[in-house]
ROMIKOL-823504 format. One record per residue (C-alpha): residue number from 1; residue in one letter; z, x, y. Coordinates in Angstrom, 1 decimal, padded with zeros to 4 digits. Each point is the difference from the previous one (the first is absolute). Example, Ala and Ser with C-alpha at 12.3 -4.5 7.8 and 13.67 -1.06 7.14 Angstrom:
# ROMIKOL-823504
  pos  code      c3      c1      c2
    1     a   007.8   012.3  -004.5
    2     s  -000.7   001.4   003.4
This chain:
# ROMIKOL-823504
  pos  code      c3      c1      c2
    1     m   000.0   000.0   000.0
    2     t  -000.6   001.1   003.6
    3     a   002.8   000.5   002.5
    4     t  -001.1  -003.2   001.7
    5     e   000.0  -002.0  -003.2
    6     t   003.5   001.3  -001.0
    7     l   001.4  -000.9   003.4
    8     t  -001.7  -003.4   000.1
    9     g   001.7  -000.8  -003.3
   10     a   003.4   001.2   001.3
   11     l  -000.3  -002.2   003.2
   12     a  -001.2  -003.0  -002.1
   13     r   003.3   000.0  -001.9
   14     h   001.9  -001.0   003.2
   15     p   000.2  -003.6   001.3
   16     l  -002.3   000.5   002.9
   17     q  -002.3  -002.7   001.4
   18     s  -003.5   000.5   001.4
   19     g   000.3   000.9   003.7
   20     d   003.5   001.5  -000.4
   21     v   000.7   003.2   001.9
   22     v   000.8   003.2  -001.8
   23     a   001.3   002.8   002.2
   24     a  -001.1   003.5  -001.0
   25     i   002.2   002.8   001.4
   26     g  -001.3   003.5  -000.4
   27     d  -001.8   003.1   001.3
   28     n  -003.5   001.3   000.0
   29     s  -000.5  -000.3  -003.7
   30     p  -002.9  -001.1  -002.2
   31     a   002.3  -002.5  -001.7
   32     i  -000.5  -002.4   002.9
   33     w  -003.5  -000.7  -001.3
   34     s   001.1  -001.2  -003.4
   35     l   002.4  -002.3   001.9
   36     v  -002.7  -001.3   002.3
   37     e  -002.3  -000.8  -002.9
   38     a   002.7  -001.5  -002.2
   39     a   001.4  -002.2   002.8
   40     s  -003.5  -001.2   000.9
   41     s  -001.0  -000.9  -003.6
   42     l   003.1  -002.2  -000.2
   43     g  -000.6  -001.7   003.4
   44     l   003.0   001.6   001.6
   45     v   000.4   001.3   003.5
   46     l   000.9   003.7   000.3
   47     a   001.9   001.2   003.1
   48     i  -000.1   003.8   000.3
   49     f   003.1   001.7   001.5
   50     n   000.5   003.7   000.8
   51     d   003.1   001.4  -001.6
   52     a   000.8   001.9   003.2
   53     w   000.4  -003.2   002.0
   54     s   003.5  -000.8   001.2
   55     a   002.1  -002.4  -002.0
   56     s   000.5  -002.3   003.1
   57     y  -003.8  -000.2   000.5
   58     v  -000.6  -000.8  -003.7
   59     a   002.7  -002.7   000.1
   60     r  -001.8  -001.7   002.9
   61     l  -003.2   000.1  -002.0
   62     f   001.7  -001.5  -003.1
   63     e   001.1  -002.9   002.2
   64     k  -003.5  -000.7   001.0
   65     l  -001.7   000.4  -003.4
   66     g   002.6  -001.1  -002.5
   67     p  -001.1   002.3  -002.8
   68     q   000.6  -001.3  -003.5
   69     l  -000.1   003.4  -001.6
   70     v   000.5   003.5   001.5
   71     v  -001.7   002.9  -001.8
   72     g   000.6   003.7   000.7
   73     y  -002.6   002.6  -000.7
   74     g  -000.8   003.6   000.7
   75     r   001.9   003.3   000.0
   76     h   003.0  -001.0   002.0
   77     t   002.8  -001.9  -001.8
   78     t   002.6   000.6   002.7
   79     h  -000.8  -001.4   003.5
   80     p   001.5  -002.4   002.5
   81     n  -001.4  -003.0  -001.9
   82     a   000.5   001.0  -003.6
   83     h   002.9  -002.5  -000.4
   84     l  -002.5  -002.9   000.7
   85     i  -002.2   000.8  -003.0
   86     d   000.0  -002.3  -003.0
   87     y  -002.3   002.1  -002.3
   88     w  -001.5   003.4   000.1
   89     v  -003.5   000.9  -001.2
   90     t   000.4   002.5  -002.8
   91     d  -002.2   002.9  -001.0
   92     d  -001.6  -002.2  -002.7
   93     h  -000.7  -002.7   002.6
   94     s   002.5  -002.5  -001.3
   95     l   003.0  -001.4   002.0
   96     s   003.5   001.3  -000.4
   97     a   002.9  -002.2   001.3
   98     a   002.0   001.6   002.9
   99     g   002.9  -002.4  -000.1
  100     e   000.8  -003.7   000.4
  101     r  -002.9  -001.9   001.6
  102     p   001.3  -002.1   002.9
  103     k  -001.4  -003.4   000.7
  104     r  -002.1  -000.1   003.2
  105     d  -001.3  -003.1   001.7
  106     r  -003.8  -000.4   000.1
  107     v  -001.5   000.0   003.5
  108     p  -003.4  -001.9   000.2
  109     s  -002.8   001.8   001.8
  110     a  -000.7  -002.9   002.4
  111     l  -003.6   001.0  -000.1
  112     p  -003.0  -002.1  -001.1
  113     g  -001.8   000.8  -003.3
  114     s   001.0   001.9  -003.1
  115     m   002.2   003.1   000.3
  116     e  -000.9   001.1  -003.6
  117     g  -000.7   003.7  -000.1
  118     a   001.0   000.6   003.6
  119     v   001.5   003.3   001.2
  120     v   002.5   000.0   002.9
  121     f   000.2   002.8   002.5
  122     c   003.1   000.1   002.1
  123     t  -000.1   001.3   003.5
  124     s   002.4   000.0   002.9
  125     g  -002.9  -000.3   002.5
  126     s   000.5   000.7   003.6
  127     t   003.0  -002.4   000.4
  128     g   002.2   001.4  -002.8
  129     d   000.1  -003.4  -001.7
  130     p  -001.2   000.4  -003.6
  131     k  -003.3  -001.5  -000.8
  132     c  -001.2  -000.6  -003.5
  133     v  -003.8   000.0   000.0
  134     v  -001.6  -001.7  -002.9
  135     s  -003.2   001.6  -001.4
  136     t  -002.0  -002.1  -002.4
  137     p  -002.2   001.4  -002.9
  138     e  -003.0  -001.1   002.1
  139     n   001.2   001.9   003.1
  140     r   000.5   003.1  -002.1
  141     r  -003.4  -000.2  -001.8
  142     f  -001.9  -000.5   003.2
  143     s   001.8   002.8   001.9
  144     a  -000.1   002.6  -002.8
  145     a  -003.8  -000.6  -000.6
  146     t  -000.8   000.1   003.7
  147     i   002.2   003.0   000.9
  148     g  -001.2   002.1  -003.1
  149     t  -003.6  -000.8   000.9
  150     y   000.1   001.3   003.6
  151     l   002.1   003.0  -001.1
  152     g  -002.8   000.8  -002.5
  153     l   002.5   000.4  -002.9
  154     d  -001.4   000.8  -003.5
  155     e   001.1   001.3  -003.4
  156     g   001.1   003.6  -000.2
  157     q   001.9  -000.1   003.3
  158     c   003.8   000.4   000.0
  159     i   002.3  -001.8   002.5
  160     i   003.0   002.1   001.0
  161     n   002.5  -002.6   001.1
  162     a   003.5   000.6   001.6
  163     l   000.4  -003.5   001.3
  164     s   002.4  -002.5  -001.6
  165     p  -001.5  -003.1  -001.7
  166     s   002.4  -002.1   002.0
  167     f  -002.3   001.0   003.0
  168     d  -003.3  -001.9  -000.5
  169     y  -002.0   003.1   000.9
  170     g   001.7   001.8  -002.9
  171     f  -000.4  -002.9  -002.3
  172     y  -003.7  -000.2   000.6
  173     q  -000.5   003.6  -001.1
  174     g   000.8  -001.1  -003.6
  175     l  -002.1  -003.1   000.4
  176     l  -003.0   002.0   001.3
  177     a   000.3   002.4  -002.9
  178     r  -000.1  -002.8  -002.5
  179     t  -002.9  -001.8   001.7
  180     f  -002.2   003.1   000.4
  181     g   001.0   002.2  -003.0
  182     l   001.9   002.8   001.9
  183     t   003.0   001.9  -001.2
  184     v   003.3   000.1   002.0
  185     d   002.4   002.9   000.5
  186     l   003.3  -001.3   001.4
  187     v   002.3   001.9   002.3
  188     s   003.6  -001.2   000.0
  189     s   000.4  -000.2   003.8
  190     p  -001.9   000.5   003.2
  191     q   002.9   002.2   001.1
  192     m  -001.0   002.6  -002.7
  193     t  -002.8   001.7   001.9
  194     g  -000.1   002.9  -002.4
  195     e  -000.2  -002.3  -003.0
  196     l  -003.0  -001.7   001.7
  197     l  -001.8   003.2   000.9
  198     a   000.1   001.4  -003.5
  199     p  -002.3  -002.6  -001.6
  200     i  -002.3   000.0   003.0
  201     r  -000.5   003.7  -000.6
  202     a  -000.4  -000.5  -003.8
  203     h  -002.3  -003.1  -000.4
  204     k  -003.7  -000.5   000.5
  205     r  -001.5  -003.0   001.7
  206     v   003.2  -001.1   001.7
  207     v   000.6  -003.4   001.7
  208     l   002.9   000.4   002.4
  209     p   001.7  -003.0   001.6
  210     l   002.0   001.0   003.1
  211     t   002.1  -001.5   002.8
  212     p  -000.1   001.8   003.4
  213     a   003.5   001.4  -000.6
  214     l  -000.8   001.3  -003.5
  215     a  -003.3   001.4   001.3
  216     a   001.9   001.9   002.7
  217     r   002.5   001.4  -002.5
  218     l  -002.9   001.2  -002.2
  219     c  -001.7   001.7   003.0
  220     r   003.2   001.8   000.9
  221     a   000.7   001.1  -003.6
  222     t  -003.4   001.5  -000.8
  223     k  -000.5   003.7   000.1
  224     p  -001.8   001.3   003.2
  225     g  -003.7  -000.6  -000.4
  226     e   000.4  -001.7  -003.4
  227     t  -002.6  -002.7  -000.8
  228     f  -000.4  -002.4  -002.9
  229     p  -003.7  -000.2  -000.8
  230     d   000.5  -002.0  -003.2
  231     v   001.4  -003.1   001.9
  232     d  -002.7  -002.7  -000.1
  233     v   001.7  -002.8   002.0
  234     v   002.9  -000.2   002.4
  235     s   001.2  -003.5   001.0
  236     l   002.2  -000.3   003.0
  237     t   001.9  -003.1   001.0
  238     g   003.5  -001.1   001.0
  239     g   000.0   000.9   003.7
  240     a  -001.9   001.6   002.8
  241     t  -001.3   003.6  -000.3
  242     s  -000.5   002.5   002.8
  243     l  -003.2   001.8   000.5
  244     g   001.9   003.3  -000.6
  245     l   001.0  -001.3  -003.5
  246     r  -003.5  -001.2  -000.7
  247     r  -001.4   003.4   000.8
  248     q   002.5   001.8  -002.3
  249     l  -000.8  -002.4  -002.8
  250     a  -003.8   000.6   000.5
  251     a   000.6   003.7  -000.2
  252     a   002.3  -000.1  -003.0
  253     f  -002.3  -002.3  -002.0
  254     p  -003.5   001.2   000.9
  255     n  -001.9  -001.8  -002.7
  256     a   002.0  -003.3   000.1
  257     r  -001.0  -003.4   001.3
  258     i   002.9  -000.8   002.2
  259     f   000.6  -003.7   000.6
  260     a   002.1  -001.2   002.9
  261     m   001.0  -003.6  -000.9
  262     y   002.0  -002.9   001.2
  263     g   001.8  -002.7  -002.0
  264     l   003.3  -001.8  -000.4
  265     t   001.8  -001.3  -003.0
  266     e  -000.9  -003.6   000.7
  267     c  -003.7   000.8  -000.6
  268     k   000.0   003.5  -001.6
  269     r  -003.0   001.5   001.8
  270     v  -002.0  -001.1   003.0
  271     a  -002.2   002.8   001.4
  272     y  -001.1   003.6  -000.6
  273     l  -001.8   002.5   002.1
  274     d  -003.1   001.7  -001.4
  275     p   001.1   003.6  -000.8
  276     a  -002.9   001.3   002.1
  277     e   001.8  -001.3   003.0
  278     f   003.5   001.2  -000.9
  279     l   000.1   002.5   002.9
  280     s  -002.4  -001.6   002.4
  281     r   002.0  -003.3   000.2
  282     p   003.6   001.1  -000.1
  283     d   001.4  -003.3   001.3
  284     s  -001.9  -002.2  -002.4
  285     c   000.8  -001.4  -003.4
  286     g  -003.6  -001.0  -000.5
  287     k  -001.5  -003.4  -000.9
  288     p   001.2  -002.7  -002.4
  289     m  -000.8   000.6  -003.6
  290     s  -002.5  -002.1  -001.9
  291     g   001.0  -003.6  -000.4
  292     v   002.6   000.2   002.7
  293     t  -000.2  -001.5   003.5
  294     g   002.1   001.5   002.8
  295     t   000.1  -002.1   003.2
  296     i   002.0   000.8   003.2
  297     v   001.4  -003.0   001.8
  298     d   002.1  -000.7   003.1
  299     t   003.4  -001.9   000.0
  300     a  -001.9  -003.3  -000.1
  301     g  -002.0   001.0  -003.1
  302     n  -003.3   000.5   001.9
  303     v  -002.2   002.9  -000.9
  304     v   000.1   002.8   002.6
  305     e  -002.9   002.0   001.4
  306     p  -000.8   003.5  -001.3
  307     g   002.4   002.5   001.6
  308     m   002.7  -002.6   000.6
  309     i   003.4   000.3  -001.7
  310     g   001.3  -002.8  -002.2
  311     e   001.5  -000.7  -003.4
  312     l  -002.0   000.9  -003.0
  313     t  -000.5  -002.9  -002.5
  314     i  -001.3   000.5  -003.6
  315     e  -001.9  -002.2  -002.3
  316     g  -001.1   000.9  -003.6
  317     e   001.1   000.1  -003.6
  318     n   002.3   002.8   000.8
  319     v   002.3  -002.3   002.0
  320     c   003.2  -000.9  -002.0
  321     p   001.3  -003.6  -000.1
  322     g   003.2   000.8   001.9
  323     y   003.6   001.0  -000.3
  324     w   002.2  -001.0  -002.9
  325     a   002.5  -002.8   000.9
  326     d  -000.6   000.5   003.7
  327     p  -002.1  -003.0   001.2
  328     v   000.8   000.6   003.7
  329     a  -001.3   003.6   000.0
  330     t  -002.9  -001.0  -002.2
  331     r  -001.1  -002.8   002.4
  332     k   000.2   002.4   002.9
  333     r  -002.2   002.8  -001.5
  334     f  -002.2  -001.8  -002.6
  335     r  -001.8  -003.0   001.6
  336     r  -002.5  -002.5  -001.4
  337     t  -003.0  -001.0   002.0
  338     d  -001.1  -003.6   000.1
  339     d  -002.5   000.7  -002.7
  340     g   002.6   001.6  -002.2
  341     r  -000.7   003.7   000.5
  342     l   003.1   002.3   000.0
  343     i   000.3   002.3   003.0
  344     l   002.6   002.8   000.3
  345     f   001.4   000.7   003.4
  346     t   000.9   003.7  -000.3
  347     g   002.4   000.3   003.0
  348     d  -002.0   003.2   000.9
  349     r  -001.7   000.4   003.4
  350     f  -003.6   001.4  -000.3
  351     r  -003.2   000.3   001.9
  352     k  -003.5   000.1  -001.4
  353     d  -002.8   001.8   001.8
  354     k  -003.6  -001.3   000.3
  355     d  -001.0   001.7  -003.2
  356     g   002.8  -001.7  -002.0
  357     y   002.4   003.0  -000.4
  358     l   003.7  -001.0   000.0
  359     e   002.7   001.9   001.9
  360     f   003.6  -000.7  -000.7
  361     i   002.1  -000.3   003.2
  362     s   003.5  -001.0  -001.0
  363     r   002.2  -002.6  -001.8
  364     n   000.7  -003.2   002.0
  365     d   003.7   000.4  -000.6
  366     e   000.6   003.7   001.0
  367     q   001.1  -000.7   003.6
  368     v   003.1   001.7   001.4
  369     k   001.3   000.5   003.5
  370     i  -000.2   003.6   001.3
  371     r   000.7   000.9   003.6
  372     d   000.3  -003.7   000.8
  373     e  -003.6  -000.5  -001.2
  374     r  -000.9  -001.9  -003.2
  375     v  -002.2   002.3  -002.0
  376     n  -001.7  -000.1  -003.4
  377     l   001.0   002.9  -002.3
  378     g  -003.3  -000.3  -001.9
  379     t  -002.0   000.5   003.1
  380     i   002.1   003.0   001.1
  381     e  -000.3   001.6  -003.5
  382     r  -003.8  -000.5   000.0
  383     e  -000.3   001.6   003.4
  384     l   002.3   003.0  -000.8
  385     r  -001.9   000.5  -003.3
  386     s  -003.2   000.5   001.9
  387     s   001.4   003.4   001.2
  388     r  -001.8   002.9  -001.6
  389     l   003.3   001.8  -000.4
  390     v   001.5  -002.7  -002.4
  391     l  -000.2   000.3  -003.7
  392     d   002.4  -002.9  -000.7
  393     l   002.4  -002.1   002.1
  394     a   002.6  -002.7  -000.2
  395     l   001.9  -001.8   002.8
  396     r   003.6  -001.0   000.1
  397     i   002.3  -001.7   002.4
  398     e   003.4   001.6   000.8
  399     l   002.7  -001.1   002.4
  400     d   001.6   002.2   002.5
  401     d   003.8   000.0   000.8
  402     l  -000.5  -003.1   002.1
  403     g  -002.0  -001.9  -002.6
  404     i  -003.3   000.5   001.8
  405     p  -003.0   000.2  -002.4
  406     l  -001.8   003.3  -000.1
  407     l  -003.3   000.7  -001.6
  408     t  -000.2   003.1  -002.3
  409     a  -003.1   001.3  -001.6
  410     l   000.4   001.9  -003.2
  411     v  -003.1   002.3  -000.2
  412     v  -001.5   002.3  -002.6
  413     p  -002.1   002.2   002.3
  414     e  -003.5   001.1  -000.9
  415     r   001.1   003.6   000.3
  416     p   003.6   001.3  -000.6
  417     e   000.1   002.0   003.2
  418     l  -000.4  -003.1   002.2
  419     g   003.1  -001.1   001.9
  420     e   001.4  -003.1   001.6
  421     a  -001.4   000.8   003.4
  422     d  -003.5   000.5  -001.5
  423     l   000.2  -003.4  -001.7
  424     m   001.3  -001.8   003.1
  425     r  -002.8   001.4   002.1
  426     s  -002.5  -001.3  -002.6
  427     f   001.7  -003.4  -000.2
  428     r  -000.3  -000.5   003.7
  429     q  -003.8   000.2  -000.4
  430     c   000.0  -002.5  -002.8
  431     i   002.2  -002.9   001.2
  432     s  -001.3  -003.0   001.9
  433     t   003.2  -000.5   002.0
  434     p   002.9   002.2   001.0
  435     g   002.3  -002.3  -002.0
  436     h  -001.6   001.2  -003.2
  437     l   001.2   003.6   000.4
  438     p   002.9   000.9  -002.4
  439     h   003.3   000.9   001.5
  440     r   000.0   003.0  -002.3
  441     v  -001.9   001.6  -002.8
  442     v   001.6   001.3  -003.2
  443     i  -002.1   002.5  -002.0
  444     v   000.3  -000.5  -003.7
  445     s  -001.6   001.6  -003.0
  446     e  -000.8  -003.3  -001.6
  447     i   000.4  -003.8   000.4
  448     a   002.1  -001.5  -002.7
  449     i  -002.0  -002.1  -002.6
  450     s   001.6  -003.3  -000.8
  451     e   000.6  -000.9  -003.7
  452     h  -002.1  -003.2  -000.3
């Protein structure tokens, strides 16, 4: 029997109903794929949790989802949420009881249609309130086929993945491998830069999924002048990238097609930039992928003219049905037209040029008050990242001794000899208003990568 067949039989012995939620808590381990396939074959819903998440966060997710079974998998048997696990996936792909299984109340999805075979991705979003995004089998089939096609994936390539499957970007690496016949080399954590570099140096025909923070770490960790000619594809999403970082990536991966992309968990992927324009269009995330429509609207829902800023809306088979057991948030973000079409309101401010290229501006809900002026952190970050002296950057708000908010820019400089004064001079040339200038710059060697 295969691993999936063994695990399917083990799950089937439990009194679970079609549409019940099974929570899977673990690390970046191949065991998750047997769980995904087994749960789907039984019509169950699989919610994927990272074993590094805090116990309080997981408790809030349990309240929203009402899992009827909690399964642990992977290398770590001691972590903040180990006490919640009912059964562990064993080396022979069966289930071993971890202790007495408590009774948990079911929580209906409050979404239309069947939830059989759905996967739930949990994200705190920009507000900090947990959101449980439901991805149907149809969403996943469409997105995987479309993404793999534009990336040009084919058999014989190897995906080197350091991203957790609880992060939809990490999850899709396994799905892409299965759909297009690639192999996968898993790295335990994005924090382990050396562990990631070793297989990049060893493998041929590499496909490398990166976030901006992980890309910056790799660039800083490589040997002077080192290049990786055997990397075929680099995909880059999860945040804005500076032109300086793009240049370093282009130099490090001279033969790779490097894709700058935009997406969000609620619809997986939206747009990608042709690799030929990776350096010439540093502010763009490209055009919507095949089968997806991206429209920019004003606050009244009217389509704006090219060059005008508005909220990006998405239509296509990639759009998920909504949030589990959160009808208010679902109605706000996932809206039906009069003729029944589902439109996702992303909450992201964009503009589109006359040629159809999309440019991310900011989140709608990133406004703070600095120097008595209400400003948007996303806009400030985008402006500061346009500096040629920036490799990576993050903003944070700190309070002085009187409780006044101060804007601090954490910066990984393009060259190690650059100082705070150099960066401030450069930032003054990049900002659109004096209120966007940070109160101070802190030079760091890397920007911390969150555990998704």
